[in-house]
C-alpha positions in Angstrom: -6.4 13.8 1.8 -3.9 11.8 3.8 -1.6 14.5 5.3 1.3 12.1 5.1 1.4 12.5 1.4 2.8 15.9 1.8 5.9 14.4 3.3 6.8 12.6 0.1 9.5 14.0 -2.2 9.2 13.7 -6.0 10.4 10.3 -7.3 13.9 10.4 -8.8 12.6 9.9 -12.3 10.1 12.7 -12.0 13.0 14.9 -10.8 15.0 13.8 -13.8 12.1 14.6 -16.1 11.9 18.1 -14.7 15.7 18.5 -14.9 15.6 17.7 -18.6 12.4 19.5 -19.4 14.0 22.4 -21.2 17.0 20.5 -22.6 17.1 20.0 -26.4 19.1 16.8 -27.0 21.7 16.9 -29.8 19.8 15.5 -32.9 23.1 14.3 -34.4 23.0 11.4 -31.9 20.2 8.8 -31.5 18.9 8.8 -27.9 20.3 6.4 -25.4 19.1 6.1 -21.8 21.1 4.7 -18.9 18.7 6.3 -16.5 16.2 3.7 -15.5 17.0 0.2 -14.2 14.6 -1.6 -16.4 15.9 -4.9 -17.7 15.9 -5.0 -21.5 17.4 -8.4 -22.3 14.9 -10.8 -23.9 12.2 -12.4 -21.8 12.7 -16.2 -21.7 10.4 -18.1 -24.1 9.5 -20.5 -21.3 7.8 -17.7 -19.4 5.9 -16.6 -22.5 4.8 -20.1 -23.2 3.6 -20.6 -19.6 1.7 -17.3 -19.7 -0.2 -18.2 -22.9 -0.9 -21.7 -21.8 -2.6 -20.5 -18.5 -5.0 -17.8 -19.8 -7.9 -19.8 -18.4 -6.8 -18.6 -15.0 -8.1 -15.2 -15.8 -11.6 -16.5 -15.1 -10.9 -17.1 -11.4 -10.1 -15.0 -8.3 -6.6 -15.8 -7.0 -6.0 -16.6 -3.3 -3.7 -14.2 -1.4 -1.6 -17.1 -0.2 -0.9 -18.3 -3.8 -1.1 -21.8 -5.1 0.8 -24.5 -3.2 2.7 -25.5 -6.3 4.0 -21.9 -6.8 5.1 -21.6 -3.1 6.8 -25.0 -3.4 8.7 -23.8 -6.5 9.8 -20.7 -4.6 10.9 -22.7 -1.6 12.8 -25.2 -3.8 14.6 -22.3 -5.4 15.7 -21.0 -2.0 17.0 -24.4 -1.2 19.0 -24.7 -4.4 20.3 -21.2 -4.3 21.1 -20.7 -0.7 20.8 -24.2 0.9 18.0 -22.8 3.0 14.8 -24.7 3.9 11.6 -22.8 4.6 8.0 -24.0 5.3 6.2 -22.9 2.1 2.9 -22.8 3.9 4.0 -20.6 6.8 7.3 -18.8 5.9 6.8 -17.7 2.3 4.3 -15.5 0.3 4.2 -14.6 -3.4 4.1 -10.9 -4.0 3.6 -8.6 -7.0 7.2 -7.6 -7.2 9.6 -6.5 -4.4 8.6 -2.8 -4.7 5.0 -3.5 -3.8 6.0 -5.9 -1.1 8.5 -3.5 0.5 5.7 -0.9 0.8 3.1 -3.3 2.2 5.5 -5.0 4.6 6.4 -1.6 6.1 2.7 -0.8 6.6 2.4 -4.2 8.4 5.3 -3.7 10.7 5.2 -0.1 11.8 3.2 0.9 14.8 2.8 4.7 14.4 1.2 5.0 17.9 4.6 4.4 19.5 6.5 7.7 19.9 9.4 8.1 17.6 8.7 5.1 15.4 11.7 4.9 13.1 12.8 3.1 10.0 16.6 3.0 9.4 17.5 3.2 5.7 20.8 3.1 3.8 21.8 6.4 2.1 21.9 6.3 -1.0 18.9 4.1 -1.3 15.9 2.9 -3.3 13.3 5.6 -2.8 10.4 3.3 -1.9 12.1 2.7 1.5 11.5 6.3 2.4 8.0 6.6 1.0 6.9 3.4 2.7 8.2 4.6 6.0 6.7 8.1 5.8 3.3 6.8 4.7 3.3 4.3 7.6 3.7 7.2 10.0 7.4 6.6 10.8 10.4 8.8 10.8 13.4 7.8 8.6 17.0 7.7 9.9 19.6 7.7 7.1 22.4 5.5 8.2 25.9 7.0 7.5 27.6 5.5 4.5 31.4 5.4 3.8 32.4 6.2 0.2 35.8 4.8 0.7 34.2 1.4 1.5 31.9 1.4 -1.6 29.2 3.2 0.5 29.1 0.5 3.0 27.1 1.5 6.1 28.8 2.3 9.4 26.2 0.6 11.6 28.2 1.3 14.8 27.9 5.0 14.1 24.1 4.9 14.4 23.3 6.2 17.9 21.8 3.9 20.5 18.9 6.2 20.9 18.0 5.7 17.3 18.3 1.9 17.5 16.1 2.0 20.7 13.1 3.5 18.7 13.8 1.6 15.5 11.0 -0.7 14.4 12.3 -1.6 10.9 15.7 -1.7 9.3 15.8 -1.9 5.5 18.9 -3.2 3.9 19.7 -3.8 0.2 22.2 -6.5 -0.8 23.4 -6.4 -3.5 22.9 -2.7 -3.1 21.3 -0.1 -5.4 23.1 1.9 -6.6 26.5 0.6 -5.5 26.2 -3.1 -6.1 27.9 -3.8 -2.7 27.2 -7.1 -0.9 26.8 -7.6 2.8 29.1 -10.3 4.2 28.5 -12.7 7.1 30.3 -10.6 9.7 28.0 -7.6 8.9 24.9 -9.8 9.0 25.9 -11.0 12.5 26.2 -7.4 13.6 22.8 -6.6 12.3 21.2 -9.7 13.8 22.8 -8.8 17.2 21.4 -5.3 17.0 18.0 -6.7 16.1 18.0 -9.1 19.1 19.0 -6.2 21.4 16.5 -3.7 20.2 13.7 -5.9 18.8 13.4 -4.4 15.3 12.6 -6.3 12.1 15.1 -6.5 9.2 13.8 -6.4 5.7 16.4 -7.5 3.2 15.9 -6.3 -0.4 17.7 -8.9 -2.6 16.2 -8.3 -6.0 19.7 -8.0 -7.7 21.1 -11.3 -6.2 21.3 -13.2 -9.5 23.4 -10.7 -11.4 26.9 -10.9 -10.1 30.5 -10.7 -11.2 32.5 -12.6 -8.6 32.8 -16.4 -8.8 30.8 -16.8 -5.6 27.1 -15.7 -5.6 26.1 -13.0 -3.1 25.3 -14.1 0.4 21.6 -14.0 1.1 20.1 -12.9 4.5 18.3 -16.2 5.1 21.5 -18.0 4.2 23.5 -15.9 6.7 20.9 -16.5 9.4 21.0 -20.2 8.9 24.8 -20.2 8.9 24.6 -18.4 12.3 22.1 -20.9 13.7 19.1 -18.7 13.3 16.9 -21.2 11.6 13.7 -19.6 12.7 14.7 -16.4 10.9 13.6 -14.4 13.9 12.7 -10.8 12.9 14.0 -11.3 9.4 12.2 -11.0 6.0 14.0 -11.5 2.7 12.4 -10.1 -0.5 13.3 -11.1 -4.0 11.9 -10.7 -7.5 11.9 -12.2 -11.0 12.3 -8.8 -12.7 16.1 -8.7 -12.9 16.7 -12.4 -12.6 14.5 -13.4 -15.5 14.0 -10.1 -17.4 10.3 -9.9 -16.7 9.8 -6.4 -15.0 6.3 -6.3 -16.5 5.3 -9.6 -14.8 5.5 -8.0 -11.4 6.3 -11.2 -9.6 8.5 -12.1 -6.6 8.2 -13.5 -3.1 9.1 -12.8 0.5 10.2 -15.4 3.1 11.3 -15.5 6.7 9.9 -15.2 10.2 6.6 -17.2 10.4 5.0 -14.8 12.9 5.7 -11.8 10.7 4.5 -13.7 7.6 1.2 -14.5 9.4 0.6 -10.8 10.0 1.7 -9.9 6.5 -0.8 -12.4 5.0 -3.6 -10.8 7.1 -2.6 -7.3 5.8 -2.4 -8.6 2.2 -5.8 -10.3 2.4 -7.4 -6.9 2.9 -4.9 -5.1 0.7 -6.1 -7.0 -2.3 -2.7 -7.9 -3.7 -3.1 -11.5 -4.7 -1.1 -12.7 -7.7 -3.0 -13.5 -10.9 -3.2 -17.3 -11.7 -1.7 -16.5 -15.1 1.3 -14.8 -13.5 1.6 -17.6 -11.0 2.0 -20.1 -13.8 4.6 -18.0 -15.6 6.4 -17.5 -12.2 6.6 -21.2 -11.6 8.2 -21.7 -15.0 10.8 -19.0 -14.2 11.7 -20.2 -10.7 12.0 -23.8 -11.8 14.6 -23.0 -14.5 18.1 -21.8 -14.0 19.6 -22.1 -17.5 18.1 -18.7 -18.6 19.5 -17.1 -15.5 23.0 -18.3 -16.1 22.8 -17.1 -19.7 21.5 -13.7 -18.6 24.2 -13.3 -16.0 26.8 -14.1 -18.7 25.4 -11.3 -20.9 25.9 -8.8 -18.1 29.4 -10.1 -17.3 30.5 -9.7 -20.9 28.9 -6.3 -21.2 30.4 -4.9 -18.0 33.8 -6.3 -18.9 33.7 -4.1 -22.1 32.0 -1.0 -20.8 33.7 -0.6 -17.3 37.3 -0.1 -18.5 36.2 2.4 -21.1 34.5 4.6 -18.5 37.2 4.0 -15.9 39.7 5.7 -18.3 38.0 9.1 -17.6 36.2 8.8 -14.2 36.3 7.0 -10.9 34.3 3.9 -11.5 34.8 0.1 -11.0 33.1 -3.2 -11.5 30.5 -3.7 -8.7 30.1 -6.9 -6.8 26.7 -7.4 -8.3 23.7 -5.7 -9.9 23.5 -3.9 -13.3 24.5 -0.3 -12.2 27.8 1.6 -12.4 28.1 4.1 -9.6 30.6 6.6 -10.9 32.3 9.6 -9.3 32.6 12.6 -11.6 36.0 14.1 -12.4 36.9 17.3 -10.5 36.4 19.5 -13.5 32.6 19.2 -13.1 32.7 20.7 -9.6 30.6 17.9 -8.1 27.5 19.0 -10.0 25.8 15.8 -11.0 22.7 17.6 -12.2 24.7 19.9 -14.6 26.6 16.8 -15.8 23.3 15.0 -16.6 21.8 18.1 -18.4 24.9 18.8 -20.5 25.5 15.2 -21.4 21.9 15.0 -22.7 22.2 18.3 -24.6 25.5 17.5 -26.3 25.5 13.7 -26.7 21.9 12.6 -26.2 22.6 10.2 -23.3 20.6 10.1 -20.1 22.2 9.3 -16.8 20.7 9.7 -13.3 22.3 12.2 -10.9 23.5 10.4 -7.8 22.1 13.1 -5.5 18.6 12.1 -6.5 19.1 8.7 -4.8 20.2 10.1 -1.4 19.2 12.7 1.2 21.2 15.4 2.9 22.7 14.5 6.2 25.0 16.2 8.7 28.7 15.5 8.3 31.3 15.2 11.0 31.9 18.9 10.6 28.3 19.6 11.2 27.7 20.7 7.6 24.9 19.1 5.6 25.9 17.1 2.6 24.4 14.6 0.1 26.4 11.4 -0.1 25.2 10.9 -3.7 26.3 14.3 -4.9 29.1 14.4 -7.5 28.2 10.9 -8.7 26.0 9.4 -11.4 24.2 6.1 -11.7 24.3 4.3 -15.1 22.0 1.4 -15.7 23.7 -1.0 -18.2 20.4 -2.7 -19.1 20.4 -2.4 -22.9 22.3 -4.6 -25.3 26.1 -4.4 -25.2 26.5 -2.3 -28.5 24.1 0.4 -27.2 25.9 0.6 -23.8 29.3 0.8 -25.5 28.0 3.6 -27.7 26.8 5.5 -24.6 30.1 4.9 -22.9 32.1 6.3 -25.9 29.9 9.4 -25.9 30.4 9.9 -22.2 34.2 9.5 -22.6 34.1 12.1 -25.4 32.0 14.4 -23.3 34.4 14.2 -20.3 37.5 14.6 -22.4 36.1 17.7 -24.1 35.4 19.2 -20.7 38.8 18.3 -19.3 40.4 19.7 -22.4 38.4 23.0 -22.2 39.4 23.3 -18.5 43.1 22.8 -19.4 42.9 25.5 -22.1 41.1 27.9 -19.8 43.7 27.5 -17.1 46.5 28.0 -19.7 44.9 31.3 -20.8 
C-alpha cells in the first residue's frame, strides 16, 4: 500500500460520525443537520432539461479537454463575471468539481524529489488541501490566522525559509469556513511572494456567487488582471457549479489561469482519466450560460441569513460573513471552549447537528510556544436547507445555550 496514506487524518465528517456514534438524539425533535455544506435549494429546471436532452452523449467517450462550446461558455462567464478574458483552448479546462481538481492539480505541481517540498495552507481549511499535499509527497505548512481579523492569514508571519521551499500556496476566497474575501492589496502581496519564490497559487473560489455585500467578491484572475498580470503567471483559479447552481451531484466546474501550468495539468488529466461526461458538459453549458437562477439563489441565501444570523447572534459571537453559506460561530464561555462537547450535547438534547470547528483546523504553536487549534471553541453551521428549517435549528440552538447559561448562573449562585 502507498505509505503516504498513513499520513492522512480522518475526514471531518468521519470524525463527526464517530463523535456522535453513541449519542441518542432527543426523539421529541425531528432531526436537523447543519453539518455538511451540501446545497439543498432546488436544482434549476434548465439544468435538468439539458441533462435529459443530451443522454445520447452516454454512447461516446469524452475528451479530456472538453468540447469547445463548453470551454467557450466557461470563458464567456469569466468575462461577464470578472471582466477577464482567457484563451479557452489554452488557459481553461473543465473538471469534475473543484475538489477533484484541487487534488489533481496538487499532484501535477508538486515535485517530491525536491527536499522540503511544501504546500502552504490556510488554517482552518478545507481538508482536501492537506490530503492532496500529503499524497503528493509534500509537507504542509499551516499559515497563521488572526481570529480578530475574521481568521485572515498573516502572510508576513510565514518564515522566509518556508516560502523558499514552497511549491504551492492554496488559498480559499471566499473562505471556508469563515466566508472572508481576499482584497486587492492582499492579492498583490501574494503575487509578489510568488514572483520572489516561484511557487504556484491555487485559488479555490467555489463560494464566489453566494455573497451578502453589494459588490461581488474579487476573483484571483480579476485581481491579477487589475495588477497588469494578464498572463496569470503561476496562478490557477478553481470554481464550481455545485454552490452557484445547486448541483453538487453534477460534479462540474473548471480551472483557468497560467497556460504553461494548464498544459501540464491537461497531460496529467489525460492519464488520470477524469474527462467530463458529454451529458454533464451539456448541463454545465446550460448552467454557465444562465445567470437568472444564480441571482434568485443568492437572494434566497440573503433572506435566510438575514433572519437566522441575528437570532444566533443574541446568544453567541457570530456575524454575517462576506460570502458563502456558513456561519462560523464562537461558543459562549460557559462551554469552556469544547466544541466537541457542544456538538454532542446539542444533538442529544435538541437533535441538531453542527460541525466542531476544531475538525477543520490543525494544532499549531502559538506565540507562547504552546500548541493550540485555531478552530477550537467554534462551530461551523451550514445554512443550506430551506429558511424554515434553518430558523428552527437556530431557535433550538438558542434554547440550548440559554439553558446552559442559566444552569451556570444557578450553579454559581449555589
